[in-house]
C-alpha positions in Angstrom: -47.8 13.1 41.4 -50.7 13.4 43.6 -53.2 15.8 43.0 -52.3 18.8 45.2 -53.7 19.0 48.6 -56.2 16.4 48.1 -55.9 15.3 51.5 -56.6 18.7 52.7 -59.7 19.4 50.7 -61.9 16.2 51.5 -64.0 17.6 54.3 -66.5 16.2 56.4 -69.7 18.2 56.1 -70.6 17.6 59.6 -67.6 18.5 61.3 -65.1 19.8 58.9 -62.2 17.0 59.2 -59.8 16.4 56.6 -59.5 13.1 54.6 -56.1 12.9 56.9 -58.1 14.0 60.2 -60.3 11.1 59.7 -57.8 8.7 59.0 -55.7 9.5 62.1 -58.8 9.4 64.4 -60.2 6.1 62.8 -56.5 4.7 63.2 -56.7 5.3 66.7 -60.0 3.5 67.6 -58.8 0.6 65.4 -55.7 0.7 67.1 -57.7 0.6 70.6 -59.7 -2.4 69.4 -62.6 0.4 70.5 -66.3 -0.3 70.2 -67.1 2.9 71.8 -68.4 4.6 68.6 -66.8 7.8 67.1 -64.1 9.5 68.9 -66.4 12.7 69.5 -69.3 10.6 70.6 -67.1 8.6 73.3 -67.6 8.9 77.2 -64.0 10.1 78.1 -61.6 7.3 79.2 -58.7 9.0 81.1 -57.0 5.3 81.6 -56.0 5.8 77.9 -53.0 8.1 77.3 -52.2 9.6 73.7 -49.8 12.2 72.7 -50.3 14.2 69.6 -47.2 15.5 67.3 -48.3 18.7 65.7 -51.9 17.3 65.3 -54.6 19.6 63.6 -57.0 21.3 65.7 -59.8 18.9 64.5 -57.7 15.8 65.8 -56.4 17.3 69.3 -60.0 18.6 70.2 -61.8 15.1 69.3 -58.8 13.2 71.2 -58.7 15.3 74.2 -62.5 15.0 74.8 -62.1 11.2 74.6 -58.5 10.3 76.5 -55.8 11.4 78.5 -54.1 13.5 75.3 -52.2 16.1 74.9 -51.4 17.8 71.6 -47.6 18.7 71.4 -45.9 21.3 68.7 -42.2 21.8 67.6 -42.1 25.6 68.2 -44.8 26.3 70.5 -45.7 25.0 74.0 -46.2 22.2 75.0 -43.0 21.7 72.7 -41.5 18.5 71.5 -38.8 17.2 69.4 -38.9 13.5 67.8 -35.4 13.7 67.9 -34.8 14.4 71.4 -37.2 12.5 73.9 -37.0 13.3 77.4 -36.3 10.1 79.7 -39.7 11.0 81.6 -41.6 10.8 78.3 -40.7 7.3 77.2 -42.7 4.4 77.5 -45.8 6.6 78.6 -48.3 6.6 76.3 -50.6 4.1 74.6 -51.1 5.7 71.4 -49.0 8.6 69.5 -50.4 10.5 66.3 -48.4 12.2 63.9 -50.0 13.4 60.6 -48.0 14.6 57.6 -44.7 15.5 60.0 -42.2 13.3 58.6 -41.8 14.7 55.2 -40.8 17.9 57.2 -38.6 16.9 59.9 -34.7 17.4 59.4 -32.6 13.6 58.9 -32.3 11.2 60.3 -35.7 10.1 59.6 -35.5 6.7 61.1 -34.0 8.5 64.6 -37.3 10.4 64.5 -39.3 7.7 64.1 -37.5 5.7 66.7 -38.5 8.5 69.0 -41.9 8.0 68.0 -41.7 4.1 69.4 -39.9 5.2 72.6 -43.1 7.3 73.7 -45.0 4.3 73.2 -46.1 2.1 76.3 -45.9 -2.1 75.9 -48.4 -2.5 73.2 -48.7 0.8 72.3 -49.1 2.1 68.8 -48.8 5.3 66.4 -51.0 6.5 63.9 -48.7 8.3 61.3 -49.5 9.7 58.1 -47.3 10.8 55.3 -48.5 11.6 51.5 -47.3 9.3 49.1 -47.9 8.0 45.5 -44.5 9.4 44.2 -42.7 7.1 41.7 -39.3 7.1 43.7 -38.3 8.5 47.3 -36.8 11.8 47.0 -34.5 13.2 49.4 -34.4 16.9 48.6 -31.8 18.0 50.7 -29.0 15.4 51.7 -27.4 15.7 55.1 -29.0 19.1 56.1 -28.7 20.3 59.2 -30.5 23.6 59.3 -31.6 25.8 56.5 -32.9 29.9 56.5 -35.2 32.0 53.9 -33.3 33.5 51.3 -34.3 36.3 48.8 -35.2 33.6 46.3 -35.7 30.2 47.9 -33.8 28.8 51.0 -30.4 28.7 51.7 -29.1 25.3 53.5 -26.1 23.9 55.3 -25.3 20.2 55.1 -23.2 18.2 57.8 -20.2 18.9 56.0 -20.8 22.8 56.6 -21.2 23.4 52.7 -24.0 25.8 52.1 -26.6 25.2 49.2 -29.5 27.3 48.1 -32.5 25.9 46.6 -34.2 28.6 44.6 -38.0 26.6 44.0 -38.5 24.7 47.7 -41.8 23.6 48.2 -43.6 24.4 51.1 -47.0 22.5 52.6 -49.9 24.4 54.5 -49.9 24.5 58.4 -48.3 26.5 61.0 -44.7 27.2 60.8 -42.6 27.2 58.0 -43.4 23.7 56.8 -40.6 22.8 54.2 -41.1 19.7 52.1 -37.8 18.0 52.9 -38.7 14.6 51.4 -41.1 12.7 48.9 -42.0 9.3 50.0 -43.5 6.1 48.3 -45.4 3.8 50.3 -42.6 1.2 50.5 -40.2 3.6 51.3 -41.8 4.7 54.4 -42.7 1.2 55.5 -39.1 0.5 55.3 -38.0 3.5 57.3 -40.8 2.1 60.1 -39.1 -1.3 59.7 -35.8 0.3 60.7 -37.0 2.1 63.3 -38.0 -1.0 65.1 -41.9 -1.4 65.0 -42.8 -4.8 65.5 -46.1 -4.6 63.1 -46.8 -2.5 60.7 -50.6 -2.0 59.0 -51.6 0.3 56.3 -54.8 2.0 56.6 -56.9 1.0 54.1 -59.6 3.4 51.9 -62.9 3.2 54.2 -65.5 5.2 51.9 -68.3 4.5 54.3 -66.4 6.0 57.1 -65.6 9.0 55.3 -61.8 7.8 54.3 -62.7 7.5 50.5 -59.3 6.3 48.2 -57.3 9.4 47.2 -54.1 9.9 44.9 -51.9 10.7 47.8 -53.2 8.5 51.0 -50.7 7.0 53.2 -51.5 6.3 56.8 -50.2 4.0 59.2 -50.5 2.1 62.1 -47.1 1.1 63.8 -47.1 -1.2 66.8 -44.5 -0.9 69.6 
């Protein structure tokens, strides 16, 4: 099992970014093949369009200062759902960032990842992180279509209309009710990215000199349209 919240505890002393914040920011620069220096010290380039999917405030503030970037949220304005990409957003972005989201979305996951790919312009890429290092992939709620809090745990409904209960659900940090719906391995997540149609997939390595040390549950990918 991964060490709990390690990817949230590895703070940068200078800016307060977590491990996954730094991984996502580096991933953007790597995907752009940028030589302009760290994100926070760059001159703004409005010709590069980016979309964040529930990014942290650290990531969104850095990217919005450097690019034509907007952060979205599933529950708050500007709202965005990876399962329902509006036509006017298709093919509009040079990069999309999505950090620790896909362990929380309703299935089918490959459809949500296809939604991310749909957003990308030609030669665009997505930077996507999920916690990994579990022994096997586990879908906690197969066929789930909705869930609600209960007096003890949660109740959830599957696609056949059957109601289930889970007295011991796992919630992660962040805004809203971030119910853990699945646990990934690196291989299982890469397989989902491939199924979603990405043409090239790169796993970000540990880069201790850039503030991205090796941690037990590290998992961050660049997925190219």
